[in-house]
KEVEX-726151 format. One line per 5 residues: their letters; for each residue x, y, z of N, C-alpha, C. Coordinates in Angstrom, 2 decimals. Each point is the difference from the previous one (the first is absolute). Last residue first. Layout:
BEGIN
a = X Y Z X Y Z X Y Z | ...
//
This chain:
BEGIN
xxxxx = 15.38 14.58 -11.44 -0.72 -0.59 -1.14 0.67 0.27 -1.28 | 1.26 1.58 4.46 0.65 -1.22 -0.45 -0.66 -0.56 -1.27 | 0.06 5.39 1.34 -0.37 -1.28 0.59 0.74 -1.16 -0.60 | 0.41 4.71 -1.33 0.16 -0.04 1.44 -0.27 -1.35 0.61 | 2.11 1.61 -4.99 -1.21 -0.42 0.68 0.26 -0.11 1.50
xxxxx = 2.83 3.57 -2.79 -0.16 -1.45 0.01 -1.25 -0.36 0.79 | -0.16 4.81 -2.14 1.03 -0.77 0.68 -0.22 -1.48 -0.12 | -2.86 3.73 -1.59 1.04 -0.42 -0.93 1.09 -0.82 0.66 | -5.56 1.70 0.41 1.17 -0.41 0.77 1.04 -0.59 -0.95 | -4.03 2.17 -1.57 -0.21 0.12 1.44 1.26 -0.30 0.79
xxxxx = -0.23 -0.37 -4.78 -0.17 1.41 0.36 -0.15 0.19 1.50 | 0.36 -4.37 -1.84 1.27 0.71 -0.20 -0.12 1.49 0.35 | -3.86 -2.79 0.15 0.95 -0.35 1.05 1.30 0.78 -0.13 | -3.27 0.44 -3.37 -0.44 0.65 1.25 0.99 -0.29 1.12 | 0.71 -2.24 -3.99 0.32 1.41 -0.17 -0.41 0.78 1.23
xxxxx = -1.17 -4.49 -0.20 1.43 0.13 0.25 0.46 1.44 -0.19 | -4.46 -0.99 -1.02 0.22 -0.18 1.44 1.48 0.18 0.34 | -1.26 0.08 -4.54 -0.49 1.19 0.69 0.25 -0.09 1.51 | 1.05 -3.76 -2.67 0.91 1.10 -0.29 -0.42 1.28 0.72 | -2.85 -3.76 0.26 1.23 -0.22 0.77 0.98 1.15 -0.22
xxxxx = -3.92 -0.01 -2.58 -0.30 0.31 1.40 1.25 -0.16 0.86 | 0.40 -1.25 -4.48 -0.22 1.44 0.09 -0.27 0.42 1.45 | 0.37 -4.60 -0.99 1.31 0.66 -0.06 -0.14 1.52 0.10 | -3.94 -2.61 -0.25 0.68 -0.21 1.28 1.35 0.71 0.03 | -2.39 -0.01 -4.05 -0.67 0.84 0.99 0.68 -0.12 1.36
xxxxx = 1.56 -2.83 -3.41 0.33 1.40 -0.31 -0.63 0.94 1.04 | -1.02 -4.63 0.19 1.37 0.28 0.42 0.39 1.45 -0.23 | -4.17 -1.43 -1.58 0.01 -0.03 1.47 1.39 0.32 0.53 | -0.46 -0.55 -4.59 -0.52 1.30 0.43 -0.10 0.07 1.52 | 1.26 -4.09 -1.92 1.06 0.99 -0.21 -0.46 1.37 0.47
xxxxx = -3.18 -3.45 0.09 1.04 -0.23 1.01 1.13 1.02 -0.13 | -3.42 0.02 -3.24 -0.52 0.48 1.28 1.06 -0.16 1.09 | 1.05 -1.77 -4.18 -0.07 1.46 -0.07 -0.49 0.59 1.32 | -0.03 -4.67 -0.59 1.36 0.49 0.22 0.03 1.52 -0.03 | -4.05 -2.03 -1.05 0.30 -0.25 1.41 1.40 0.50 0.34
xxxxx = -1.27 0.12 -4.48 -0.68 1.05 0.76 0.24 -0.18 1.50 | 1.81 -3.31 -2.91 0.63 1.31 -0.21 -0.66 1.12 0.79 | -1.94 -4.42 0.15 1.23 0.14 0.76 0.70 1.34 -0.25 | -4.99 -1.96 -0.37 0.76 1.01 -0.74 1.27 0.29 0.80 | -4.16 -2.78 0.93 1.19 -0.70 -0.54 0.79 0.94 -0.90
xxxxx = -4.09 0.84 2.77 0.10 0.32 -1.42 1.15 -0.73 -0.68 | -0.81 -0.77 4.64 -1.31 -0.03 -0.62 0.07 0.24 -1.51 | 3.95 -0.04 2.91 -0.77 -1.20 0.29 -1.32 -0.11 -0.73 | 3.13 3.79 -0.61 0.76 -1.25 -0.06 -0.91 -1.23 0.11 | -1.75 4.46 0.34 0.60 -0.16 -1.33 0.67 -1.36 -0.14
xxxxx = -1.78 1.09 4.19 -1.10 -0.08 -0.97 0.55 -0.24 -1.41 | 3.04 0.84 3.51 -0.57 -1.34 0.11 -1.11 -0.20 -1.03 | 1.86 4.27 0.34 1.00 -0.92 -0.55 -0.53 -1.43 0.03 | -2.62 3.25 2.02 -0.01 0.20 -1.46 1.01 -0.93 -0.67 | -0.17 0.10 4.67 -1.17 -0.68 -0.53 -0.09 0.15 -1.50
xxxxx = 3.37 2.35 2.22 0.29 -1.44 0.07 -1.17 -0.82 -0.53 | -0.45 4.70 0.45 0.77 -0.39 -1.18 0.33 -1.49 0.01 | -4.49 1.60 2.56 1.42 0.38 0.04 0.73 -0.57 -1.23 | -4.96 1.05 1.84 0.49 -0.62 -1.24 1.47 0.38 -0.18 | -3.56 1.10 3.46 1.28 -0.62 0.34 0.54 -0.78 -1.20
xxxxx = -4.18 2.40 -0.21 0.89 0.93 0.68 1.29 -0.62 0.49 | -2.64 -2.88 -3.42 -0.38 1.38 0.31 1.09 0.77 0.69 | -0.16 -4.76 -1.23 -0.31 0.70 -1.25 -0.35 1.46 0.24 | 1.13 -3.04 3.60 1.01 -0.26 -1.03 -0.27 0.70 -1.31 | -0.96 0.88 5.25 -0.87 -0.01 -1.18 0.91 -0.11 -1.22
xxxxx = 1.26 -1.94 5.08 -0.20 1.23 -0.75 -0.99 -0.18 -1.12 | 2.00 -3.35 3.04 -0.78 0.92 0.83 -0.22 1.34 -0.69 | 2.16 -3.68 -2.33 -0.78 -0.70 1.01 -0.88 0.93 0.83 | 3.05 1.53 -3.53 -0.93 -0.96 -0.59 -0.94 -0.60 1.05 | 3.45 3.05 1.15 -0.87 0.71 -0.94 -1.04 -0.94 -0.61
xxxxx = 3.33 -1.80 2.86 -0.97 0.81 0.75 -0.98 0.70 -0.94 | 3.60 -2.58 -1.89 -1.03 -0.82 0.66 -1.06 0.84 0.71 | 3.57 2.49 -2.19 -0.82 -0.82 -0.90 -1.06 -0.81 0.76 | 4.04 4.40 0.24 -1.09 -0.74 0.64 -0.80 -0.77 -1.05 | 4.08 3.01 -0.18 -0.13 -1.28 -0.70 -1.13 -0.85 0.57
xxxxx = 1.12 4.23 1.89 -0.27 0.26 -1.42 -0.23 -1.29 -0.77 | 1.30 0.00 4.65 -1.40 0.35 -0.20 -0.35 0.16 -1.47 | 4.50 -0.88 1.20 -0.83 -1.11 0.48 -1.47 0.26 -0.27 | 3.03 3.44 -0.88 0.14 -1.06 -1.00 -0.85 -1.20 0.38 | 0.19 3.46 3.13 -0.72 0.43 -1.20 0.06 -1.07 -1.08
xxxxx = 2.46 -0.60 3.96 -1.42 -0.23 0.24 -0.85 0.44 -1.20 | 4.66 0.75 -0.23 -0.28 -1.43 0.08 -1.48 -0.29 0.23 | 1.46 4.54 -0.04 0.21 -0.62 -1.31 -0.38 -1.48 0.03 | -0.05 2.42 4.06 -1.11 0.40 -0.88 0.12 -0.69 -1.35 | 3.53 -0.62 3.03 -1.21 -0.69 0.45 -1.18 0.33 -0.90
xxxxx = 4.05 2.28 -0.75 0.12 -1.42 -0.35 -1.26 -0.77 0.37 | 0.22 4.51 1.29 -0.05 -0.11 -1.46 0.05 -1.46 -0.43 | 0.55 0.96 4.56 -1.38 0.26 -0.42 -0.15 -0.16 -1.50 | 4.31 -0.34 1.81 -0.81 -1.16 0.34 -1.45 0.18 -0.41 | 3.01 3.62 -0.55 0.31 -1.10 -0.93 -0.83 -1.25 0.28
xxxxx = -0.63 3.68 3.03 -0.48 0.25 -1.37 0.38 -1.10 -0.98 | 1.21 0.64 4.82 -0.93 -1.06 -0.38 -0.45 0.13 -1.46 | 2.83 3.21 2.12 0.73 -1.27 -0.02 -0.88 -1.16 -0.47 | -1.98 4.33 0.47 1.02 -0.01 -1.06 0.77 -1.30 -0.08 | -3.29 0.33 3.50 -0.57 0.03 -1.35 1.06 0.07 -1.09
xxxxx = 1.25 0.16 4.68 -0.53 -1.28 -0.42 -0.44 0.02 -1.46 | 1.66 4.12 1.78 0.97 -1.09 0.14 -0.54 -1.30 -0.58 | -2.50 4.19 0.02 1.35 0.41 -0.38 1.04 -1.12 0.09 | -4.77 -0.55 1.12 0.05 0.69 -1.29 1.43 0.28 -0.45 | -0.91 -2.11 4.25 -0.49 -0.85 -1.09 0.21 0.68 -1.35
xxxxx = 1.10 2.40 3.89 0.91 -1.14 -0.16 -0.42 -0.87 -1.18 | -2.82 3.56 1.21 1.24 0.50 -0.58 0.99 -1.13 -0.23 | -4.02 -1.01 2.21 -0.24 0.30 -1.40 1.26 0.51 -0.69 | 0.17 -0.85 4.70 -0.20 -1.23 -0.77 -0.16 0.30 -1.47 | 2.75 3.72 2.51 -1.18 -0.77 0.34 -0.14 -1.22 -0.88
xxxxx = 4.57 2.80 1.59 -0.89 -0.31 -1.12 -1.17 -0.86 0.49 | 4.00 1.79 2.54 -1.32 0.60 0.13 -0.96 -0.30 -1.13 | 4.60 -1.64 1.04 0.05 1.36 -0.54 -1.37 0.67 -0.01 | 0.56 -4.53 1.34 0.77 0.82 0.96 0.11 1.45 -0.46 | -2.03 -3.10 -2.89 -0.84 0.22 1.19 0.72 0.87 1.02
xxxxx = 2.30 -1.43 -3.86 -0.97 1.05 -0.33 -0.90 0.32 1.19 | 3.05 -3.54 0.42 0.72 1.27 -0.07 -0.95 1.15 -0.30 | -1.74 -4.34 -0.07 0.36 0.38 1.37 0.72 1.34 0.03 | -1.01 -1.96 -4.17 -1.20 0.54 0.65 0.31 0.47 1.41 | 3.45 -2.11 -2.24 -0.33 1.23 -0.71 -1.22 0.67 0.61
xxxxx = 1.48 -4.27 1.46 0.73 1.11 0.63 -0.27 1.33 -0.71 | -1.68 -4.32 -1.53 -0.83 0.69 1.01 0.72 1.19 0.64 | 0.73 -2.08 -5.05 0.67 0.07 1.31 -0.86 0.77 1.00 | -1.69 -2.95 -4.25 0.23 1.41 0.34 0.52 0.08 1.43 | -1.43 -4.12 -2.18 1.35 0.41 -0.36 0.30 1.46 0.29
xxxxx = -4.29 -2.13 0.65 0.95 -0.63 0.92 1.44 0.39 -0.30 | -3.56 1.44 -2.84 -0.01 0.70 1.28 1.01 -0.59 0.98 | -0.65 -2.13 -4.20 0.68 1.30 -0.14 0.05 0.74 1.33 | -2.35 -4.07 -0.10 1.42 -0.25 -0.26 0.76 1.31 -0.13 | -4.67 0.15 0.40 0.62 -0.38 1.27 1.49 -0.23 -0.17
xxxxx = -2.52 0.76 -3.84 0.20 1.25 0.74 0.61 -0.29 1.37 | -1.10 -3.73 -2.68 1.04 0.80 -0.64 0.30 1.27 0.80 | -3.54 -2.84 1.44 1.31 -0.65 0.18 1.12 0.85 -0.60 | -4.49 1.48 -0.62 0.39 0.05 1.41 1.39 -0.59 0.22 | -1.97 -0.29 -4.29 0.37 1.38 0.31 0.49 0.11 1.44
xxxxx = -1.67 -4.15 -1.36 1.26 0.29 -0.68 0.48 1.41 0.32 | -4.25 -1.32 1.70 1.12 -0.68 0.66 1.35 0.25 -0.65 | -4.01 1.86 -2.06 0.45 0.65 1.23 1.14 -0.74 0.69 | -2.44 -1.59 -4.01 1.15 0.87 -0.18 0.54 0.63 1.26 | -3.95 -2.96 -0.35 1.18 -0.73 -0.50 1.24 0.87 -0.08
xxxxx = -4.15 1.88 1.46 0.27 -1.15 0.86 1.28 -0.72 -0.43 | -1.60 3.57 -2.67 0.49 0.49 1.29 0.40 -1.17 0.90 | -2.03 -0.95 -4.11 1.35 0.51 -0.22 0.61 0.53 1.29 | -4.50 -1.46 0.08 0.89 -1.14 -0.23 1.44 0.46 -0.19 | -3.35 3.27 0.33 0.22 -0.64 1.29 0.95 -1.19 -0.13
xxxxx = -1.33 2.10 -3.98 0.87 0.88 0.79 0.30 -0.61 1.36 | -3.08 -2.19 -2.78 1.37 -0.16 -0.51 0.96 0.87 0.80 | -4.58 0.38 1.07 0.48 -1.34 0.29 1.44 -0.22 -0.44 | -2.24 4.09 -1.07 0.31 -0.12 1.42 0.58 -1.35 0.35 | -1.64 0.88 -4.43 1.28 0.64 0.28 0.42 -0.20 1.46
xxxxx = -3.39 -3.67 -1.42 0.11 1.38 -0.49 1.40 0.53 0.34 | -1.97 -4.13 1.63 -0.40 -0.03 -1.41 -0.02 1.41 -0.59 | -0.44 0.11 5.21 0.78 -0.86 -0.89 -0.64 0.01 -1.39 | -1.87 2.47 3.59 1.42 0.16 0.31 0.90 -0.87 -0.86 | -5.21 2.01 0.92 0.71 -0.62 -1.13 1.48 0.27 0.16
xxxxx = -4.11 -0.46 3.84 0.97 0.87 -0.65 0.70 -0.76 -1.12 | -5.12 -1.03 1.90 1.42 -0.37 0.07 0.88 1.01 -0.74 | -4.57 1.65 2.22 0.39 -0.80 -1.15 1.48 -0.33 0.10 | -1.97 2.40 3.48 -1.19 -0.73 -0.42 0.30 -0.94 -1.17 | 3.17 2.01 4.37 -0.32 0.11 -1.42 -1.25 -0.82 -0.29
xxxxx = 1.47 0.45 4.47 0.73 1.14 -0.58 -0.30 0.19 -1.47 | -1.61 -3.50 3.41 -0.83 1.09 -0.49 0.73 1.19 -0.59 | 1.35 -4.55 1.76 -0.01 1.04 1.03 -0.70 1.27 -0.48 | 0.35 -3.74 -2.92 -0.58 -0.51 1.24 -0.07 1.07 1.09 | 2.14 0.90 -4.16 -1.46 -0.05 -0.15 -0.67 -0.48 1.29
xxxxx = 4.72 0.09 -0.21 -0.51 1.38 -0.07 -1.52 0.02 -0.14 | 2.15 -4.21 -0.06 0.13 0.63 1.31 -0.59 1.40 -0.01 | 0.21 -2.36 -4.06 -1.01 -0.58 0.89 0.06 0.61 1.39 | 3.24 1.31 -3.17 -1.33 0.51 -0.35 -1.08 -0.57 0.91 | 4.42 -1.62 0.60 -0.09 1.43 0.30 -1.38 0.54 -0.29
xxxxx = 1.08 -4.57 -1.06 -0.13 0.25 1.43 -0.23 1.48 0.30 | -1.51 -1.57 -4.88 1.14 -0.23 0.87 -0.26 0.38 1.43 | -2.55 0.24 -4.37 -0.47 -0.90 1.06 1.12 -0.31 0.98 | 0.92 2.90 -3.52 -1.37 0.43 0.34 -0.61 -0.87 1.09 | 5.31 0.23 0.08 -1.00 -0.19 -1.04 -1.39 0.43 0.45
xxxxx = 4.34 -0.15 2.53 -0.60 1.28 -0.43 -1.00 -0.15 -1.13 | 2.27 -3.85 2.17 -0.15 1.00 1.05 -0.81 1.22 -0.44 | 1.01 -3.64 -3.01 -0.70 -0.56 1.16 -0.29 1.07 1.05 | 2.47 1.17 -3.85 -1.35 -0.39 -0.41 -0.80 -0.53 1.19 | 4.54 1.03 0.66 -0.80 1.22 -0.18 -1.43 -0.34 -0.40
xxxxx = 3.10 -3.53 0.32 -0.34 0.54 1.32 -0.84 1.26 -0.09 | 1.67 -1.87 -3.97 -1.05 -0.85 0.56 -0.43 0.50 1.38 | 3.63 2.15 -2.05 -1.25 0.30 -0.71 -1.16 -0.83 0.55 | 4.29 -0.92 1.64 -0.45 1.32 0.46 -1.32 0.38 -0.64 | 2.11 -3.91 -1.45 -0.59 -0.20 1.32 -0.49 1.32 0.59
xxxxx = 2.26 0.25 -4.08 -1.23 -0.76 -0.19 -0.70 -0.21 1.33 | 4.27 2.16 -0.14 -1.08 0.85 -0.50 -1.32 -0.76 -0.14 | 3.74 -1.29 3.79 -0.12 0.00 -1.45 -1.22 0.77 -0.44 | 2.09 -1.20 4.59 -1.34 -0.35 -0.46 -0.08 -0.12 -1.51 | 3.86 1.37 2.79 -0.15 -1.44 -0.17 -1.35 -0.39 -0.59
xxxxx = 1.07 4.52 1.07 0.92 -0.43 -1.05 -0.19 -1.49 -0.30 | -2.33 2.27 3.62 -0.65 -0.06 -1.33 0.92 -0.41 -1.13 | 1.68 0.70 4.60 -0.67 -1.27 -0.28 -0.66 -0.05 -1.37 | 2.34 3.69 2.46 0.60 -0.58 -1.21 -0.67 -1.32 -0.39 | -1.43 2.48 3.87 0.05 0.97 -1.09 0.53 -0.60 -1.29
xxxxx = -0.13 -2.53 4.09 -1.35 0.23 -0.52 0.01 0.94 -1.21 | 4.06 -0.76 2.29 -0.43 -1.21 -0.71 -1.38 0.18 -0.60 | 1.68 3.39 2.76 0.69 -0.01 -1.29 -0.42 -1.21 -0.84 | -1.59 0.28 4.40 -0.64 1.00 -0.84 0.63 0.05 -1.38 | 1.94 -2.82 3.24 -1.32 -0.51 -0.39 -0.71 0.98 -0.92
xxxxx = 4.16 1.30 1.83 0.17 -1.11 -0.95 -1.35 -0.53 -0.48 | 0.07 3.40 3.35 0.45 0.50 -1.29 0.09 -1.13 -1.03 | -1.18 -0.07 4.90 -0.96 -0.32 -1.05 0.42 0.44 -1.39 | 2.17 2.55 4.00 -0.61 -1.32 0.16 -1.08 -0.21 -1.08 | 4.13 3.17 -1.14 -1.07 0.01 0.99 -0.64 -1.38 0.03
xxxxx = 4.15 3.31 -2.65 -0.35 -1.25 0.64 -1.12 0.21 1.02 | 0.79 2.90 -4.69 0.45 -0.08 1.39 -0.48 -1.31 0.63 | -1.22 1.22 -4.41 1.45 -0.14 -0.01 0.57 -0.07 1.41 | -4.73 0.64 -1.42 0.47 -1.35 0.34 1.52 -0.15 -0.04 | -2.30 4.12 -1.17 -0.38 -0.35 1.36 0.61 -1.33 0.43
xxxxx = 0.66 1.49 -4.41 0.65 0.95 0.90 -0.29 -0.35 1.46 | -2.20 -2.38 -3.45 1.41 -0.40 0.12 0.75 0.90 0.97 | -4.41 1.18 -0.90 0.01 -1.29 0.67 1.44 -0.48 0.20 | -0.79 4.02 -2.44 -0.21 0.16 1.45 0.03 -1.33 0.75 | 0.65 -0.29 -4.78 0.99 0.86 0.66 -0.27 0.15 1.50
xxxxx = -2.95 -2.36 -3.15 1.10 -0.78 0.57 0.98 0.86 0.79 | -3.73 1.83 -2.43 -0.47 -0.73 1.18 1.14 -0.75 0.68 | 0.86 2.35 -4.02 -0.36 0.96 1.05 -0.48 -0.71 1.27 | 0.99 -2.67 -3.81 1.20 0.67 0.50 -0.33 0.92 1.16 | -3.58 -2.15 -2.18 0.83 -0.98 0.71 1.25 0.65 0.58
xxxxx = -2.86 2.64 -2.73 -0.62 -0.32 1.30 0.88 -0.96 0.80 | 1.31 1.00 -4.40 0.16 1.16 0.87 -0.57 -0.26 1.38 | -0.59 -3.29 -3.32 1.41 0.09 0.39 0.22 1.16 0.96 | -4.32 -0.47 -1.78 0.31 -1.14 0.87 1.44 0.06 0.48 | -1.55 3.26 -3.15 -0.54 0.20 1.37 0.35 -1.15 0.94
xxxxx = 1.51 -0.52 -4.52 0.59 1.17 0.66 -0.58 0.24 1.39 | -1.77 -3.55 -2.80 1.35 -0.25 0.48 0.57 1.19 0.77 | -4.41 0.14 -2.13 0.07 -0.98 1.08 1.38 -0.04 0.64 | -0.81 2.78 -3.69 -0.96 0.45 1.03 -0.05 -0.97 1.17 | 2.52 -1.05 -3.87 0.66 1.05 0.77 -0.89 0.46 1.15
xxxxx = -1.86 -3.06 -3.02 1.06 -0.63 0.78 0.73 1.00 0.88 | -3.27 1.63 -2.96 -0.64 -0.84 1.01 1.05 -0.66 0.90 | 1.44 2.47 -3.75 -0.48 0.88 1.07 -0.63 -0.81 1.13 | 1.36 -2.42 -3.77 1.17 0.64 0.60 -0.43 0.87 1.18 | -3.24 -2.09 -2.74 0.54 -0.89 1.03 1.25 0.59 0.65
xxxxx = -2.40 1.92 -3.79 -0.41 0.46 1.32 0.54 -0.88 1.13 | 0.76 -1.16 -4.63 0.73 1.21 0.40 -0.34 0.43 1.41 | -2.30 -3.72 -2.11 1.39 -0.29 0.37 0.67 1.24 0.59 | -4.35 0.51 -1.46 -0.08 -1.12 0.94 1.40 -0.38 0.47 | -0.64 3.31 -3.43 -0.18 0.49 1.38 -0.02 -1.13 1.03
xxxxx = 2.59 0.14 -4.77 -1.15 -0.68 0.59 -0.17 0.45 1.45 | 3.64 1.51 -2.63 -1.20 0.42 -0.73 -1.26 -0.61 0.57 | 4.47 -0.99 1.60 -0.35 1.37 0.35 -1.23 0.51 -0.74 | 1.59 -4.46 -0.88 -0.17 0.15 1.44 -0.48 1.41 0.35 | 1.13 -1.02 -4.51 -1.25 -0.65 0.42 -0.27 0.21 1.48
xxxxx = 4.07 1.52 -1.73 -1.10 0.82 -0.52 -1.33 -0.57 0.44 | 3.76 -2.51 0.97 -0.04 1.18 0.86 -1.12 0.95 -0.44 | 0.83 -3.80 -2.63 -0.51 -0.41 1.31 -0.13 1.19 0.94 | 1.97 0.66 -4.28 -1.44 -0.22 -0.09 -0.60 -0.40 1.35 | 4.68 1.16 -1.68 -0.62 0.62 1.17 -1.51 -0.23 0.05
xxxxx = 2.90 -1.51 -3.59 0.53 -0.60 1.22 -0.65 0.57 1.26 | -2.57 -0.43 -4.86 1.04 0.78 0.64 0.41 -0.61 1.32 | -4.96 -0.01 -2.84 1.26 -0.68 0.27 0.99 0.91 0.68 | -5.49 0.41 0.58 1.05 0.18 -0.99 1.27 -0.71 0.41 | -4.34 -0.08 2.32 0.77 1.21 0.27 1.13 0.25 -1.00
xxxxx = -3.18 -3.77 -0.29 -0.78 1.09 0.61 0.76 1.30 0.10 | 2.02 -3.99 -1.81 -1.21 0.27 -0.77 -0.77 1.20 0.54 | 3.84 -1.59 2.27 0.38 0.62 -1.27 -1.22 0.36 -0.82 | -0.66 -2.37 4.00 0.45 1.37 0.29 0.37 0.71 -1.30 | -1.16 -4.54 -0.30 -1.17 0.80 0.38 0.38 1.44 0.27
xxxxx = 3.41 -3.16 -0.91 -0.77 0.32 -1.21 -1.21 0.87 0.33 | 4.12 0.46 3.33 -0.78 -1.12 -0.54 -0.79 0.45 -1.22 | 4.75 2.32 1.49 -1.45 -0.01 0.27 -0.68 -1.19 -0.65 | 4.94 1.33 1.50 -0.53 -0.99 -0.94 -1.51 -0.13 0.23 | 3.08 2.58 2.69 0.10 0.59 -1.35 -0.43 -1.00 -1.07
xxxxx = 0.07 -1.17 4.65 -0.82 1.21 -0.08 0.04 0.64 -1.38 | 2.70 -3.85 1.24 -1.39 -0.32 -0.30 -0.85 1.25 -0.20 | 4.53 0.38 1.43 -0.11 -0.34 -1.42 -1.42 -0.33 -0.40 | 0.94 0.78 4.51 0.09 1.25 -0.75 -0.10 -0.26 -1.50 | 0.18 -3.73 2.82 -1.28 0.70 0.13 -0.01 1.31 -0.76
xxxxx = 4.05 -2.40 0.16 -0.99 -0.75 -0.77 -1.37 0.69 0.04 | 3.47 1.76 2.64 0.26 0.24 -1.43 -1.02 -0.71 -0.88 | -0.23 -0.79 4.63 -0.34 1.38 -0.29 0.19 0.31 -1.48 | 1.27 -4.30 1.60 -1.47 0.18 -0.04 -0.40 1.43 -0.33 | 4.71 -0.77 0.41 -0.60 -0.69 -1.14 -1.53 0.13 -0.03
xxxxx = 2.31 1.88 3.72 0.36 0.67 -1.24 -0.66 -0.66 -1.21 | -0.78 -1.98 4.35 -0.46 1.38 -0.12 0.28 0.59 -1.37 | 1.11 -4.57 1.46 -1.30 0.24 0.62 -0.48 1.45 -0.09 | 4.26 -1.69 -1.90 -1.01 -1.02 -0.30 -1.38 0.38 0.50 | 3.84 2.80 0.84 -0.24 -0.09 -1.44 -1.16 -0.94 -0.31
xxxxx = 1.46 0.33 4.48 -0.66 1.23 -0.43 -0.34 -0.04 -1.48 | 2.50 -3.57 1.78 -1.35 -0.01 0.58 -0.79 1.22 -0.48 | 4.54 -0.24 -1.09 -0.78 -0.96 -0.80 -1.44 -0.05 0.48 | 2.96 2.62 2.51 -0.19 0.59 -1.34 -0.85 -0.91 -0.87 | 1.27 -1.58 4.23 -0.99 1.07 0.14 -0.29 0.64 -1.36
xxxxx = 3.40 -3.32 0.23 -1.35 -0.56 0.20 -1.08 1.07 0.10 | 4.57 1.54 -0.39 -0.54 -0.64 -1.20 -1.37 -0.62 0.22 | 3.02 2.08 3.30 -1.09 0.81 -0.51 -0.70 -0.68 -1.17 | 3.94 -1.72 2.13 -1.14 -0.17 0.90 -1.23 0.77 -0.49 | 4.28 0.34 -2.11 -0.74 -1.19 -0.42 -1.21 -0.26 0.89
xxxxx = 3.24 3.41 0.87 -1.10 0.42 -0.86 -0.81 -1.19 -0.50 | 4.05 -0.38 2.56 -1.21 0.12 0.81 -1.20 0.44 -0.83 | 4.54 -0.34 -1.69 -0.81 -1.21 -0.08 -1.28 0.07 0.83 | 1.86 4.67 -1.58 0.74 -1.21 0.38 -0.96 -1.19 -0.04 | 0.14 5.65 -0.33 -0.20 -1.07 -0.98 0.89 -1.18 0.38
xxxxx = -0.24 4.53 2.06 -1.06 -0.89 0.44 -0.30 -1.14 -0.96 | 3.56 3.40 -0.15 -1.27 0.49 -0.56 -1.17 -0.92 0.35 | 4.40 -1.08 1.32 -0.22 1.33 0.54 -1.31 0.61 -0.48 | 1.47 -4.11 -1.79 -0.50 -0.16 1.36 -0.26 1.34 0.65 | 2.01 -0.10 -4.26 -1.42 -0.36 -0.08 -0.60 -0.15 1.40
xxxxx = 4.62 0.81 -0.31 -0.76 1.19 -0.43 -1.49 -0.30 -0.09 | 2.88 -3.54 1.05 -0.02 0.97 1.09 -0.83 1.23 -0.37 | 0.79 -3.31 -3.25 -0.93 -0.48 1.02 -0.12 0.98 1.15 | 3.20 0.95 -3.28 -1.36 0.16 -0.54 -1.03 -0.46 1.01 | 4.51 -0.64 1.06 -0.32 1.42 0.03 -1.41 0.25 -0.50
xxxxx = 1.72 -4.34 -0.23 -0.26 0.37 1.39 -0.40 1.47 0.10 | 1.37 -1.56 -4.22 -1.28 -0.60 0.40 -0.37 0.38 1.42 | 4.18 1.41 -1.62 -1.07 0.71 -0.70 -1.36 -0.53 0.41 | 3.90 -2.15 1.61 -0.20 1.30 0.66 -1.15 0.76 -0.65 | 1.27 -4.04 -1.97 -0.60 -0.24 1.32 -0.28 1.31 0.71
xxx = 2.30 0.11 -4.12 -1.41 -0.36 -0.19 -0.70 -0.21 1.32 | 4.65 0.81 0.00 -0.74 1.23 -0.30 -1.48 -0.28 -0.20 | 2.94 -3.62 0.63 -0.21 0.75 1.23 -0.82 1.26 -0.25
//
């Protein structure tokens, strides 16, 4: 009898700490994470400390030879700044553009559903189809240039693709729908009675937005910026299809592809991928720090 009571007591104490058979439901998720994230990450990290013979010959041995080679070669090193120069403005533009649109569309009006559908439609296009559309519409022989030349506004076609502008436009087209949906979700979770109360107290539109909406929306803005930044930072098809792959849109993803697919240097490709993750984590940490200084309460929206 004493053994039975001891076992029941132990099960009760474990259950109070959340340890029971329901934890078995977590096992598939843990195995999935180990197989598709932890193991590949550990394997890739291990490759970075195993430089190829060519890297050892040019930059010396040692476990950090790949990193030394990356930061010593301007062609590789400058890709960090090039990628940041694309990803940061694109993410910032998408967030800033999505806020007023989502703010306006949170109220009911005729045509709201159709307009919302048009705004999120680019999600279904994909980056390759978006790039092809940009080439057809904004290329040197595209519809836009031909129209502007026919009506006499320009004498020579505008260079809107195969450069920084083309990749930036592609990132905006593909990233704005995500930013719009996320910010709309957060805005829908902010209690309208807060604004109504502020209005009765004489607060104007700008005061309501700055003192009520903006602080409650800060967590959503931070999350949206982080997600759109990561999406833009890992840009690859657009940089290759509507950018200058060896010049001003020589992003880090292209450097990883170059090392992997052209040079067959898997350790260097893994090094570039790890450095991409490090840069992204630094930006994410800075954004979350900004959020914590602006607003320390719980999130105001549903996102």
